[in-house]
C-alpha positions as CSV (number, residue, x, y, z in Angstrom):
1,M,23.9,59.5,44.3
2,G,26.3,57.9,46.9
3,S,28.9,59.7,48.9
4,I,32.6,59.6,48.2
5,G,33.0,57.2,51.2
6,S,30.5,54.8,49.8
7,Q,32.3,54.9,46.4
8,Y,35.5,53.6,48.0
9,E,33.5,51.0,50.0
10,R,32.0,49.7,46.7
11,E,35.5,49.6,45.2
12,L,36.9,47.6,48.0
13,R,33.7,45.4,48.2
14,S,34.0,44.4,44.6
15,V,37.7,43.5,45.1
16,L,37.1,41.4,48.2
17,A,34.1,39.7,46.5
18,G,36.6,38.5,43.8
19,E,35.0,40.4,40.9
20,I,37.5,40.3,38.1
21,N,36.5,43.8,36.8
22,G,36.9,45.2,40.3
23,V,40.3,43.7,40.8
24,R,41.4,44.9,37.4
25,A,40.1,48.5,38.1
26,V,42.0,48.7,41.4
27,T,45.3,47.2,40.0
28,R,45.2,49.0,36.6
29,S,48.4,51.0,37.4
30,C,50.1,48.2,39.4
31,S,52.9,46.0,38.2
32,E,52.1,42.6,36.6
33,A,53.4,40.9,39.8
34,E,51.2,43.0,42.1
35,R,48.1,42.4,39.8
36,S,48.8,38.6,39.9
37,L,48.9,38.6,43.7
38,A,45.6,40.6,43.9
39,M,43.9,38.3,41.4
40,R,44.2,35.4,43.9
41,V,41.0,36.7,45.5
42,T,39.0,35.6,42.4
43,N,39.7,32.0,43.5
44,R,38.9,32.5,47.2
45,P,36.4,35.4,47.3
46,F,34.5,36.7,50.3
47,L,30.9,37.5,50.8
48,V,31.1,41.2,51.5
49,V,28.2,43.1,53.0
50,R,27.8,46.7,54.1
51,A,27.4,46.7,57.8
52,P,24.0,47.9,59.1
53,G,24.5,51.3,60.7
54,S,27.9,51.4,58.9
55,G,30.7,52.8,60.9
56,S,29.1,52.6,64.3
57,E,29.0,50.3,67.3
58,G,32.1,48.3,66.2
59,T,30.7,46.9,63.0
60,G,33.0,48.8,60.6
61,D,31.8,49.8,57.2
62,L,32.1,46.3,55.6
63,L,32.0,42.7,56.8
64,A,34.0,40.3,54.7
65,L,33.0,36.7,55.4
66,R,34.4,33.4,54.1
67,G,34.1,29.9,55.5
68,D,37.5,30.2,57.2
69,I,37.7,33.9,58.3
70,C,35.7,37.0,58.9
71,F,36.8,40.7,59.1
72,P,35.0,43.8,60.1
73,I,36.6,46.6,58.0
74,E,36.5,50.3,58.5
75,V,37.1,52.1,55.2
76,K,38.9,55.5,55.1
77,S,40.2,57.7,52.3
78,S,42.2,60.9,52.1
79,K,44.6,62.9,50.0
80,K,47.0,62.9,52.9
81,P,49.0,59.9,53.9
82,R,48.3,60.4,57.6
83,L,44.8,60.5,59.1
84,Y,44.4,61.2,62.8
85,L,41.4,59.8,64.6
86,S,39.4,62.0,67.0
87,G,35.9,62.4,68.1
88,R,33.6,60.1,66.2
89,T,36.4,58.4,64.3
90,Y,38.2,57.6,67.5
91,D,35.0,56.3,69.1
92,Q,34.6,54.0,66.0
93,L,38.1,52.7,66.7
94,K,37.3,52.0,70.3
95,S,34.1,50.2,69.3
96,L,35.9,48.1,66.7
97,K,38.4,47.1,69.4
98,D,35.7,46.2,71.9
99,M,33.7,44.2,69.4
100,G,36.8,42.4,68.2
101,E,37.8,41.3,71.7
102,R,34.2,40.3,72.6
103,C,33.7,38.3,69.4
104,G,37.2,37.0,68.7
105,L,37.4,39.0,65.4
106,L,40.3,40.9,63.8
107,P,39.1,44.4,62.9
108,L,40.8,46.1,60.0
109,Y,41.2,49.5,58.5
110,A,41.4,49.8,54.7
111,Y,42.9,53.2,53.9
112,R,42.8,54.5,50.4
113,L,45.2,57.3,49.4
114,K,43.7,59.5,46.6
115,G,45.7,60.5,43.6
116,V,48.4,57.8,43.9
117,R,49.5,55.4,41.1
118,G,49.9,51.7,41.8
119,D,48.2,50.1,44.8
120,S,46.4,52.9,46.4
121,W,45.0,50.8,49.3
122,R,46.7,49.9,52.6
123,I,45.5,47.5,55.3
124,M,46.1,47.9,59.0
125,K,44.8,45.9,62.0
126,V,43.3,47.0,65.2
127,E,45.2,45.4,68.1
128,V,42.9,43.0,69.9
129,S,43.6,40.3,72.4
130,G,42.2,36.8,72.5
131,L,42.5,35.8,68.8
132,S,42.7,32.2,68.0
133,G,43.4,29.9,65.0
134,K,43.8,31.4,61.6
135,L,43.0,35.0,62.7
136,R,45.8,34.9,65.3
137,H,48.2,33.6,62.6
138,L,47.2,36.3,60.1
139,S,47.4,39.0,62.8
140,R,51.1,38.5,63.1
141,S,51.6,39.5,59.4
142,I,49.3,42.5,59.2
143,P,50.7,45.8,60.5
144,S,49.0,47.5,63.5
145,L,47.7,51.0,63.5
146,P,50.8,53.1,64.4
147,L,50.8,55.3,67.5
148,T,51.4,59.0,68.0
149,R,53.9,60.2,70.6
150,N,51.0,60.3,73.0
151,G,50.2,56.6,72.4
152,K,47.0,57.3,70.3
153,E,46.3,55.2,67.2
154,F,46.2,56.9,63.8
155,L,46.4,55.8,60.1
156,D,49.6,56.1,58.2
157,W,49.3,54.9,54.6
158,E,53.0,54.3,54.3
159,Q,53.1,51.9,57.2
160,G,50.1,49.8,56.0
161,M,50.2,46.6,54.1
162,P,49.5,47.1,50.3
163,L,46.2,45.5,49.3
164,H,47.7,43.1,46.8
165,K,49.9,41.7,49.6
166,F,47.0,41.4,51.9
167,L,44.9,39.6,49.3
168,S,47.8,37.2,48.6
169,L,48.1,36.5,52.3
170,I,44.4,35.8,53.0
171,C,43.9,33.9,49.8
172,K,46.7,31.4,50.0
173,S,45.6,28.0,49.0
174,D,44.7,25.5,51.7
175,S,45.2,22.7,49.3
176,A,48.5,21.6,50.8
177,V,46.8,21.2,54.2
178,G,43.8,19.5,52.6
179,S,45.9,17.0,50.6
180,L,47.8,16.1,53.8
181,E,44.5,15.4,55.6
182,V,43.3,13.3,52.6
183,N,46.6,11.3,52.6
184,Q,46.4,10.7,56.3
185,S,42.7,9.5,56.0
186,E,43.7,7.2,53.1
187,M,46.6,5.7,55.2
188,I,44.3,5.1,58.2
189,S,41.6,3.5,56.0
190,S,44.1,1.2,54.3
191,Y,45.6,0.3,57.7
192,I,42.1,-0.5,59.1
193,A,41.2,-2.5,56.0
194,S,44.4,-4.7,56.3
């Protein structure tokens, strides 16, 4: 039998993988609008794998991969809206930051608040430098881990991005960009042919 932590990892993994039943289960007590935004992931799913040596050496618990983006994700859950990182959990954060900067990745925390109705997940980013392309653009929209008065990162559920908004953000259709590229290619081809 799996631990509580792995239960929530499986829950998030099924959502990011675009499994309809997983998205429905997580959004059961959400509004229709929230559910609709979350369902976008069913059209643009991720390959989601549990990281080897989960939670250590900067890998996070899950790796969400898709042709255009990849995120290492550390999964946390609590009955309290704030979770302070110390000892092993703070070392995990430092490793995530180091790995993100070395590899040009945007590490995320997925924080599930137990016993809450509606969207119980919140997403926060680990601040890293050197991001490029789509990850740099996405990074601007995802809230960072807040800081204590001493400047140390912690998790605050109320300051995170709700999962349905995160899914909507990362699953926006690229069709507008794709159709523009096709139109430009057609124009160039017709120009060359004439």
